[in-house]
C-alpha positions in Angstrom: 14.5 227.1 -1.0 15.0 229.9 -3.6 12.0 232.0 -4.9 12.5 235.0 -7.1 10.1 237.8 -6.9 7.4 237.4 -9.5 3.7 238.3 -9.6 1.0 235.8 -9.6 0.6 233.6 -12.7 -2.9 233.6 -14.2 -4.0 231.6 -17.2 -7.3 230.6 -18.8 -7.2 227.2 -20.5 -9.6 225.6 -23.0 -11.1 223.3 -20.4 -11.8 223.5 -16.7 -9.3 221.9 -14.3 -10.4 219.9 -11.3 -11.2 222.2 -8.4 -9.2 220.0 -6.0 -5.9 221.4 -7.4 -6.5 224.1 -4.8 -5.5 221.6 -2.1 -1.9 222.3 -3.0 -0.4 225.6 -1.6 -0.4 228.6 -3.9 -2.8 227.4 -6.6 -6.4 228.4 -7.1 -8.7 226.9 -9.7 -11.9 228.7 -10.8 -13.2 226.7 -13.8 -10.9 227.3 -16.7 -8.9 230.0 -14.8 -5.9 229.0 -12.9 -3.9 231.3 -10.6 -0.5 230.4 -9.1 1.3 232.3 -6.4 5.0 231.3 -7.1 6.1 232.0 -3.5 3.6 229.5 -2.1 3.4 227.0 -5.0 7.1 226.3 -5.8 9.7 224.5 -3.8 12.4 226.2 -5.9 11.8 229.0 -8.4 14.9 230.6 -9.7 14.0 231.4 -13.3 11.0 233.1 -14.9 11.8 232.5 -18.5 11.1 229.5 -20.6 11.8 228.3 -24.2 8.6 227.7 -26.2 7.4 227.4 -29.8 3.9 228.0 -31.2 1.9 224.7 -31.0 0.3 225.5 -34.3 3.7 225.5 -35.9 4.6 222.1 -34.3 1.3 220.7 -35.6 1.7 222.0 -39.2 5.5 221.6 -39.6 6.8 218.9 -37.4 4.3 216.3 -36.2 3.9 214.6 -39.6 7.6 214.8 -40.6 9.2 211.4 -40.8 12.7 210.6 -39.6 15.2 209.2 -42.0 18.6 207.4 -41.9 20.2 210.9 -42.1 18.0 212.8 -39.7 16.7 211.1 -36.5 13.5 212.4 -34.8 15.6 214.1 -32.1 17.5 216.0 -34.8 14.2 217.0 -36.4 13.0 218.4 -33.1 16.3 220.1 -32.3 16.4 221.8 -35.7 12.8 222.9 -35.2 13.6 224.4 -31.8 16.6 226.3 -33.2 14.4 227.7 -36.0 11.2 228.5 -34.0 11.9 228.5 -30.3 11.8 231.7 -28.4 12.4 232.7 -24.8 9.4 234.0 -23.0 8.8 235.4 -19.4 5.1 234.7 -19.9 4.2 231.7 -17.7 0.6 231.8 -19.0 1.9 231.1 -22.5 3.9 228.2 -21.2 0.9 226.7 -19.5 -1.3 227.3 -22.6 1.3 225.6 -24.8 1.7 222.7 -22.4 -2.1 222.2 -22.4 -2.0 221.7 -26.2 1.0 219.4 -26.0 -0.6 217.1 -23.5 -4.0 217.2 -25.0 -2.3 215.7 -28.0 0.1 213.2 -26.2 -2.5 211.9 -23.7 -5.5 211.8 -26.0 -8.2 209.2 -25.5 -7.3 207.1 -28.6 -4.3 205.8 -26.7 -6.4 204.0 -24.2 -6.9 200.9 -26.4 -3.2 200.3 -26.7 -2.0 200.9 -23.1 -2.6 197.4 -21.9 -3.9 198.9 -18.6 -7.7 198.1 -18.5 -8.2 200.1 -15.3 -7.0 203.3 -16.9 -9.9 205.4 -18.2 -10.4 208.7 -20.1 -10.8 210.3 -16.7 -7.3 209.1 -15.7 -5.9 210.6 -18.9 -7.5 213.9 -18.0 -5.8 213.8 -14.6 -2.4 213.2 -16.3 -3.1 216.0 -18.8 -3.7 218.5 -16.0 -0.7 217.4 -13.9 1.6 217.4 -17.0 0.4 220.9 -18.0 1.4 222.3 -14.6 4.7 220.3 -14.8 5.7 222.5 -17.7 6.6 225.4 -15.3 9.5 223.2 -13.9 12.8 224.0 -15.5 16.3 222.6 -16.0 19.2 224.7 -17.1 21.9 223.7 -19.7 24.3 223.0 -16.9 21.9 220.5 -15.5 20.9 222.6 -12.5 17.1 222.2 -11.7 16.0 225.8 -11.4 12.2 225.4 -11.0 10.5 222.7 -9.0 6.8 222.5 -8.2 4.6 219.8 -6.7 3.9 218.3 -10.1 7.5 217.2 -10.4 6.3 214.4 -8.2 3.4 213.0 -10.2 2.1 210.2 -7.9 2.3 212.5 -4.8 0.5 215.4 -6.6 -2.2 213.2 -8.1 -2.7 211.5 -4.8 -3.4 214.8 -3.1 -5.6 216.2 -5.8 -7.6 213.2 -6.9 -7.7 211.1 -3.8 -6.0 208.2 -5.5 -4.4 205.3 -3.6 -0.8 204.3 -4.1 -1.6 201.5 -6.5 -3.6 203.8 -8.9 -1.0 206.5 -8.6 1.6 204.0 -9.7 -0.5 203.0 -12.6 -0.9 206.6 -13.7 2.9 206.9 -13.6 3.1 203.8 -15.8 1.0 205.6 -18.4 3.3 208.6 -18.1 6.4 206.3 -18.5 4.9 205.0 -21.7 6.1 208.1 -23.4 9.7 206.8 -22.9 9.2 203.1 -23.4 6.6 202.7 -26.2 8.5 203.8 -29.3 5.4 205.1 -31.1 4.5 207.3 -28.2 8.1 208.3 -27.7 8.4 209.6 -31.2 5.2 211.6 -30.7 6.6 212.9 -27.4 9.9 214.0 -28.9 8.1 216.0 -31.6 5.4 217.5 -29.4 7.8 218.6 -26.7 9.6 220.8 -29.2 6.8 223.2 -28.4 8.2 223.4 -24.8 11.7 223.9 -26.0 13.3 220.5 -25.3 12.7 216.8 -24.6 11.0 215.1 -21.7 13.5 213.5 -19.3 13.1 211.7 -16.0 15.3 210.3 -13.3 13.7 207.0 -12.4 13.4 203.5 -13.7 10.3 202.0 -15.1 9.0 201.4 -11.6 7.7 204.7 -10.3 9.9 206.2 -7.6 8.9 209.8 -8.1 12.0 211.0 -9.7 9.8 213.0 -11.9 9.7 214.4 -15.4 10.7 217.7 -16.8 11.2 219.2 -20.3 15.0 219.8 -20.5 16.8 221.6 -23.2 18.8 219.5 -25.6 22.4 219.4 -24.4 21.6 219.8 -20.7 24.0 217.9 -18.4 22.1 214.8 -17.2 24.8 214.0 -14.7 24.3 217.3 -12.9 20.5 216.8 -13.3 20.7 213.4 -11.6 22.7 214.7 -8.7 20.6 217.7 -8.1 17.4 215.6 -8.2 18.7 213.1 -5.7 19.6 215.8 -3.2 16.1 217.4 -3.0 13.4 214.9 -3.8 12.7 213.0 -0.6 11.9 216.0 1.6 9.7 217.7 -1.0 7.7 214.6 -1.7 6.8 214.4 2.0 5.6 218.0 1.9 3.3 217.2 -1.1 1.9 214.1 0.6 1.2 216.3 3.7 -1.7 217.9 1.9 -3.7 214.7 1.4 -7.3 215.1 2.4 -7.2 211.5 3.6 -3.7 210.8 4.9 -4.4 207.0 5.0 -5.1 206.9 1.2 
């Protein structure tokens, strides 16, 4: 485990997060205020800079732009990041930006088209919160995974925080996967994640196996990413599950 020396991360978001996030080590929730102690929260924390772009610019200059036969949506996003992305050491800015990204991508209007009748607006809220925290994870251009927190492992983290059983955790992960497999949502995702400096990638198949999701820069080595992920995930998933309030859930 590698943890660089960094002071606590504090952010105040537009809406309160579930108090039960405090079940995970190193995170405290007080209404809209979230405080994270990197030394306790992260499994690996080697980088304290992130690439971001202002969400307002993404909204006004990218979300409504249509791809063409000359410029695919990925090229639109990459060009936008090159023009507007900037490196920041401000983790609070990353979290605030991520909150806006996932408030857009996991908005309630998607419920009718998911084909998952057991998923409610409350479940989308859970995903928005987990995805916001996920944005502090990081992949380098060489594919090395430099930052890993509990929200890399979506079903494990939501199981701990929201007392969900394995079936419901898997269903939440299916909603998350829809950002890769439903083309309408994938196009939205490609554009929106430009605000977080890259594209959303994962290492699993459609069936959830907790290989996670992270916003990786365009051009990152996916071969190295795959190998690094395979080496660490099993042990850290167990550590997340160890914080279940009801271990039998």
